[in-house]
C-alpha positions as CSV (number, residue, x, y, z in Angstrom):
1,M,19.2,19.5,17.7
2,S,20.9,20.1,13.9
3,D,19.0,22.3,11.7
4,T,19.8,19.9,9.1
5,M,18.8,16.3,8.2
6,R,19.7,13.8,5.5
7,A,17.0,13.3,2.7
8,V,16.4,11.8,-0.4
9,V,15.5,14.9,-2.9
10,I,14.1,14.8,-6.7
11,D,15.2,18.1,-8.2
12,Q,13.3,17.1,-11.7
13,P,11.8,13.9,-13.1
14,G,13.5,10.9,-14.6
15,G,14.7,7.6,-13.8
16,P,15.8,6.0,-10.4
17,E,19.2,8.3,-10.8
18,V,17.3,11.4,-10.0
19,L,17.1,10.5,-6.3
20,H,19.9,12.0,-4.5
21,L,20.9,11.8,-0.7
22,G,21.9,15.2,0.7
23,D,21.7,17.6,3.9
24,V,18.6,19.6,3.5
25,P,16.9,22.0,6.3
26,R,15.0,20.0,9.0
27,P,11.5,21.4,8.7
28,T,9.7,23.3,11.7
29,P,6.5,22.5,12.4
30,R,3.6,25.1,12.9
31,V,0.5,24.9,15.0
32,G,-1.6,22.0,13.6
33,Q,1.5,20.2,12.5
34,V,3.5,17.0,14.0
35,L,7.3,16.8,13.3
36,I,8.2,12.8,13.5
37,R,11.6,11.7,13.6
38,V,11.2,9.1,10.8
39,R,12.5,5.4,11.6
40,A,11.3,3.5,9.0
41,F,9.1,4.3,5.7
42,G,7.3,2.2,3.1
43,L,8.2,2.6,-0.7
44,N,5.2,2.5,-3.2
45,R,4.7,2.4,-6.8
46,S,2.8,5.6,-6.7
47,E,6.4,7.1,-5.8
48,L,7.7,5.7,-9.1
49,H,4.8,7.6,-10.9
50,F,5.8,10.8,-9.2
51,R,9.5,10.3,-9.7
52,S,8.8,9.5,-13.5
53,G,6.8,12.5,-13.9
54,V,3.5,10.9,-14.8
55,A,1.6,11.5,-11.6
56,S,-1.3,13.8,-11.9
57,T,-0.1,15.8,-8.8
58,G,3.0,17.4,-7.2
59,D,5.9,19.5,-8.0
60,F,9.7,19.5,-8.1
61,P,11.9,19.8,-6.0
62,R,10.6,17.4,-3.5
63,I,11.7,14.9,-1.0
64,P,9.4,11.6,-2.0
65,G,7.5,9.3,0.3
66,I,3.8,9.1,1.1
67,E,4.2,7.3,4.5
68,A,6.2,7.0,7.2
69,T,6.7,5.6,10.8
70,G,8.7,6.9,13.8
71,I,8.7,9.0,16.7
72,V,6.8,12.6,17.3
73,E,9.7,15.1,17.9
74,E,7.6,18.3,18.4
75,A,3.8,18.7,18.4
76,P,3.3,22.8,18.7
77,G,-0.4,22.4,18.9
78,G,-0.3,19.6,21.8
79,E,-1.8,16.9,19.8
80,F,0.7,14.5,20.4
81,E,3.1,14.2,23.5
82,P,6.7,14.0,22.3
83,G,8.2,10.2,22.4
84,T,4.8,8.9,21.0
85,T,5.2,6.3,18.4
86,V,3.2,7.1,14.9
87,M,2.5,6.5,11.5
88,T,1.3,8.7,8.8
89,M,0.6,8.7,5.4
90,M,-0.9,10.3,2.3
91,G,-2.5,13.6,2.4
92,G,0.0,15.3,-0.1
93,M,2.7,13.7,1.5
94,G,5.8,13.4,-1.1
95,R,4.1,15.5,-3.8
96,T,2.8,18.6,-2.6
97,F,4.9,19.0,0.5
98,D,8.0,16.7,1.5
99,G,7.5,13.2,2.5
100,G,9.2,10.3,4.1
101,Y,12.1,9.6,2.3
102,A,13.9,11.6,5.5
103,E,15.2,11.7,8.8
104,F,12.5,14.1,9.8
105,V,8.9,14.9,8.3
106,S,6.6,17.4,9.0
107,V,2.9,16.3,8.5
108,P,-0.7,17.7,9.4
109,A,-1.7,16.3,12.9
110,T,-5.1,15.0,11.4
111,Q,-3.2,12.4,9.5
112,V,-0.9,11.0,12.3
113,I,-1.9,7.8,13.8
114,P,-0.6,6.8,17.3
115,F,0.6,3.2,18.2
116,E,2.5,0.9,20.8
117,S,4.4,-1.9,19.5
118,D,7.8,-3.5,20.4
119,L,7.9,-4.9,16.6
120,P,11.0,-3.8,14.7
121,W,11.2,-0.6,12.9
122,A,11.3,-2.4,9.5
123,T,8.3,-4.2,10.1
124,L,6.3,-1.2,11.4
125,G,7.5,1.2,8.6
126,A,6.0,-1.3,6.0
127,I,2.6,-1.2,7.6
128,P,0.6,2.2,7.2
129,E,-0.2,2.4,3.8
130,M,-0.4,-1.2,2.9
131,L,-2.6,-2.0,5.8
132,Q,-4.9,1.3,4.9
133,T,-5.4,0.2,1.4
134,A,-5.9,-3.3,2.3
135,Y,-8.5,-2.8,4.8
136,G,-10.3,0.1,3.2
137,S,-10.9,-2.3,0.0
138,L,-12.0,-4.8,2.1
139,T,-14.4,-3.0,4.1
140,V,-15.3,0.0,2.0
141,G,-14.8,-1.1,-1.7
142,L,-16.1,-4.6,-1.1
143,Q,-18.2,-4.2,2.2
144,A,-16.9,-7.8,2.6
145,I,-18.8,-10.4,4.7
146,D,-17.0,-13.0,7.1
147,G,-16.5,-16.2,5.5
148,Q,-17.3,-15.1,2.0
149,S,-15.0,-15.7,-0.9
150,L,-12.5,-13.2,-2.4
151,L,-10.3,-13.2,-5.6
152,I,-7.1,-10.8,-5.3
153,R,-6.0,-9.8,-8.8
154,G,-2.2,-9.1,-8.1
155,G,-1.9,-11.4,-5.0
156,T,2.0,-11.2,-4.7
157,S,2.1,-7.4,-4.7
158,S,2.5,-6.1,-0.8
159,V,-1.2,-4.9,-0.7
160,G,-2.3,-8.0,-2.3
161,L,-0.6,-10.2,0.6
162,T,-2.0,-7.8,3.3
163,I,-5.3,-8.4,1.8
164,A,-5.0,-12.2,2.0
165,V,-3.9,-12.0,5.7
166,L,-7.0,-9.8,6.7
167,A,-9.4,-12.0,4.6
168,K,-8.1,-15.0,6.4
169,R,-8.5,-13.5,9.6
170,R,-12.1,-13.0,8.6
171,G,-12.5,-16.4,7.4
172,M,-12.8,-16.0,4.0
173,T,-11.8,-18.2,1.3
174,V,-9.2,-16.6,-1.0
175,I,-8.0,-17.0,-4.6
176,S,-5.1,-15.1,-5.3
177,T,-3.3,-14.4,-8.7
178,T,0.6,-14.4,-9.6
179,R,2.4,-14.6,-13.2
180,S,4.4,-17.4,-12.2
181,E,4.0,-20.7,-10.2
182,A,7.3,-20.3,-8.6
183,R,5.4,-17.5,-6.1
184,F,2.8,-20.3,-5.2
185,D,4.6,-20.4,-1.7
186,R,4.5,-17.0,-0.8
187,L,1.0,-17.1,-1.3
188,H,0.5,-20.2,0.7
189,K,2.1,-18.8,3.3
190,V,-0.2,-15.9,4.1
191,G,-3.2,-18.3,4.1
192,V,-4.3,-18.2,0.3
193,D,-6.3,-21.1,-0.2
194,H,-6.1,-21.4,-4.1
195,P,-3.2,-19.6,-6.3
196,L,-3.9,-19.4,-9.7
197,V,-1.1,-18.5,-12.6
198,D,-2.8,-15.3,-14.1
199,T,-3.0,-15.7,-17.7
200,G,-4.9,-12.8,-18.3
201,L,-8.1,-14.8,-18.5
202,I,-8.8,-16.7,-15.2
203,A,-12.5,-16.3,-14.8
204,E,-13.1,-19.6,-16.2
205,D,-10.5,-21.1,-13.6
206,V,-12.4,-19.3,-10.9
207,R,-15.6,-20.6,-11.8
208,R,-14.5,-24.2,-11.9
209,L,-13.5,-23.6,-8.4
210,L,-16.6,-21.9,-7.0
211,G,-19.0,-22.2,-9.3
212,E,-21.0,-18.9,-10.3
213,G,-17.9,-17.1,-9.1
214,V,-16.6,-15.2,-6.2
215,D,-18.6,-12.9,-3.7
216,G,-15.7,-10.3,-4.3
217,A,-12.8,-9.3,-5.9
218,V,-9.8,-6.7,-5.4
219,E,-8.6,-5.5,-8.6
220,L,-4.6,-4.6,-8.2
221,V,-3.4,-5.3,-11.8
222,G,-5.4,-2.8,-13.8
223,V,-8.3,-2.2,-16.4
224,N,-6.2,-4.7,-18.9
225,V,-7.5,-7.5,-16.7
226,M,-10.5,-6.1,-15.1
227,R,-13.3,-7.0,-17.6
228,D,-12.0,-10.8,-16.8
229,T,-12.0,-10.0,-13.2
230,L,-15.7,-8.9,-13.4
231,R,-16.6,-12.0,-15.1
232,A,-15.0,-14.2,-12.2
233,T,-17.5,-12.5,-9.9
234,R,-21.1,-14.0,-9.2
235,P,-24.2,-12.1,-9.9
236,G,-24.6,-9.5,-6.8
237,G,-20.8,-9.7,-6.1
238,T,-18.9,-6.7,-6.1
239,V,-15.2,-5.9,-7.8
240,C,-13.1,-3.2,-6.0
241,F,-10.7,-1.4,-8.4
242,T,-7.6,-0.3,-6.1
243,G,-4.5,-0.8,-8.0
244,M,-2.7,-0.4,-11.3
245,L,0.4,-2.8,-11.0
246,S,0.3,-2.9,-15.1
247,D,0.2,0.9,-15.1
248,N,-3.2,0.3,-17.3
249,W,-5.4,3.3,-15.4
250,S,-8.3,3.9,-17.8
251,I,-10.4,2.4,-20.2
252,P,-10.4,4.2,-23.8
253,E,-14.0,3.2,-24.5
254,F,-16.3,2.1,-21.7
255,Y,-19.2,0.6,-22.5
256,P,-20.9,-0.4,-19.2
257,M,-23.7,-3.0,-20.9
258,D,-20.7,-4.7,-22.3
259,W,-18.1,-4.5,-19.7
260,L,-20.6,-5.2,-16.8
261,P,-22.0,-8.6,-16.3
262,N,-25.7,-8.7,-14.9
263,G,-25.8,-7.8,-11.3
264,V,-22.1,-7.4,-10.7
265,R,-21.1,-4.2,-9.1
266,L,-18.0,-2.0,-9.8
267,T,-16.6,0.1,-6.8
268,A,-13.2,1.9,-6.4
269,Y,-11.1,2.6,-3.2
270,S,-8.3,4.8,-2.6
271,G,-8.0,6.1,1.0
272,E,-6.2,8.8,3.2
273,A,-4.9,8.3,6.8
274,E,-8.4,8.5,8.0
275,G,-9.3,5.4,6.5
276,L,-7.3,3.4,8.9
277,P,-8.8,3.8,12.5
278,A,-6.0,3.4,15.2
279,A,-7.8,0.7,16.7
280,V,-7.6,-1.4,13.8
281,L,-4.0,-0.4,13.2
282,Q,-3.3,-1.2,16.9
283,D,-5.2,-4.7,16.5
284,F,-3.1,-5.7,13.3
285,L,0.1,-4.8,15.3
286,D,-0.9,-6.8,18.1
287,A,-1.7,-9.5,15.9
288,V,1.7,-9.6,14.4
289,A,3.3,-9.4,17.4
290,D,1.4,-12.6,18.7
291,G,1.9,-14.6,15.6
292,S,-1.5,-14.4,14.2
293,A,-0.9,-12.5,11.0
294,V,2.4,-11.7,9.3
295,V,3.7,-8.5,7.4
296,P,4.8,-9.5,4.1
297,I,8.2,-7.7,3.8
298,G,10.2,-7.9,0.4
299,R,13.6,-6.4,0.9
300,V,14.7,-3.4,3.4
301,Y,16.9,-0.7,2.2
302,Q,19.1,2.1,4.0
303,L,18.5,5.8,3.3
304,D,21.3,5.7,0.6
305,E,20.0,2.8,-1.3
306,M,16.8,4.6,-2.7
307,V,18.4,4.4,-6.2
308,Q,18.7,0.6,-6.1
309,A,15.3,0.4,-4.2
310,H,13.6,2.2,-6.9
311,R,15.1,-0.1,-9.7
312,D,13.9,-3.0,-7.9
313,L,10.7,-2.1,-7.4
314,E,10.2,-1.0,-11.4
315,A,11.7,-4.4,-11.9
316,N,9.5,-6.4,-9.7
317,T,12.0,-8.4,-7.9
318,V,11.1,-7.1,-4.2
319,G,8.8,-10.0,-3.5
320,G,6.6,-8.2,-0.8
321,K,6.7,-4.6,0.8
322,A,9.8,-2.7,0.1
323,V,11.1,-0.7,3.4
324,G,13.4,1.9,3.9
325,I,15.0,2.3,7.1
326,I,16.9,5.2,9.2
327,D,19.4,4.1,11.7
């Protein structure tokens, strides 16, 4: 095996053009680490934040990428057999140590999840972070119950689409927002019952559909609309703050008595690899294979197309999950 590999590197923060493909030393795993031959990796908005220099953690130069899917090459501690198909995510990937935009990645064994599947690599590469975030938002953030009603604010994002898929598998009634009626078909395809155009003020629309409001809501847009999301939720219901698609992260002056309607709970979710149990991952992969669940892939890119991929992510033109593949 060669001691070098192809990888995308960021030497200093900036626009998409700072991403450059080159040959770098292949990582050597220590005991407690797993070397993965990367076959596919998802792209995420957090990588845009890191690349542009606004992330709160990480340093340069760095191979970005907070997730990867592939095949175990080495596991010096014996945690996994070489040849095992695995996924990995988070834990500092692509920020404090090199990430998934590469032919190989070395990660702690504790953040590696094994699976078995004959699905295409592009499909598998789309899943780890997207599924972990969607599953955790429903189970930890909302503690959702089968058959409840759910609002997804930012529904055509990859996580929003995946939350809809999981919720419909649990018999939930799903309202999901998008900024354009042209995207309603995309929402209907993953089972959304009531698509809504997001004007910034949709609480009254939700209440016209469901009376008191939804049982739970996942906020993926940001704090600029979260106050309205809280008002679309019934007393006793819960809003989970999961994403910031608008890049609005914080509330300058937060007055709880004014922001929080009586009896409405506000939680947050940002998980790690341990937030996605192997059994949950395998069940989802099997459901995709038998056609009872879908993976909302937007576009697939080669390793040498990462500059364009980041431009597309910034322009919100991907239309689902962006995936990188390595042939």
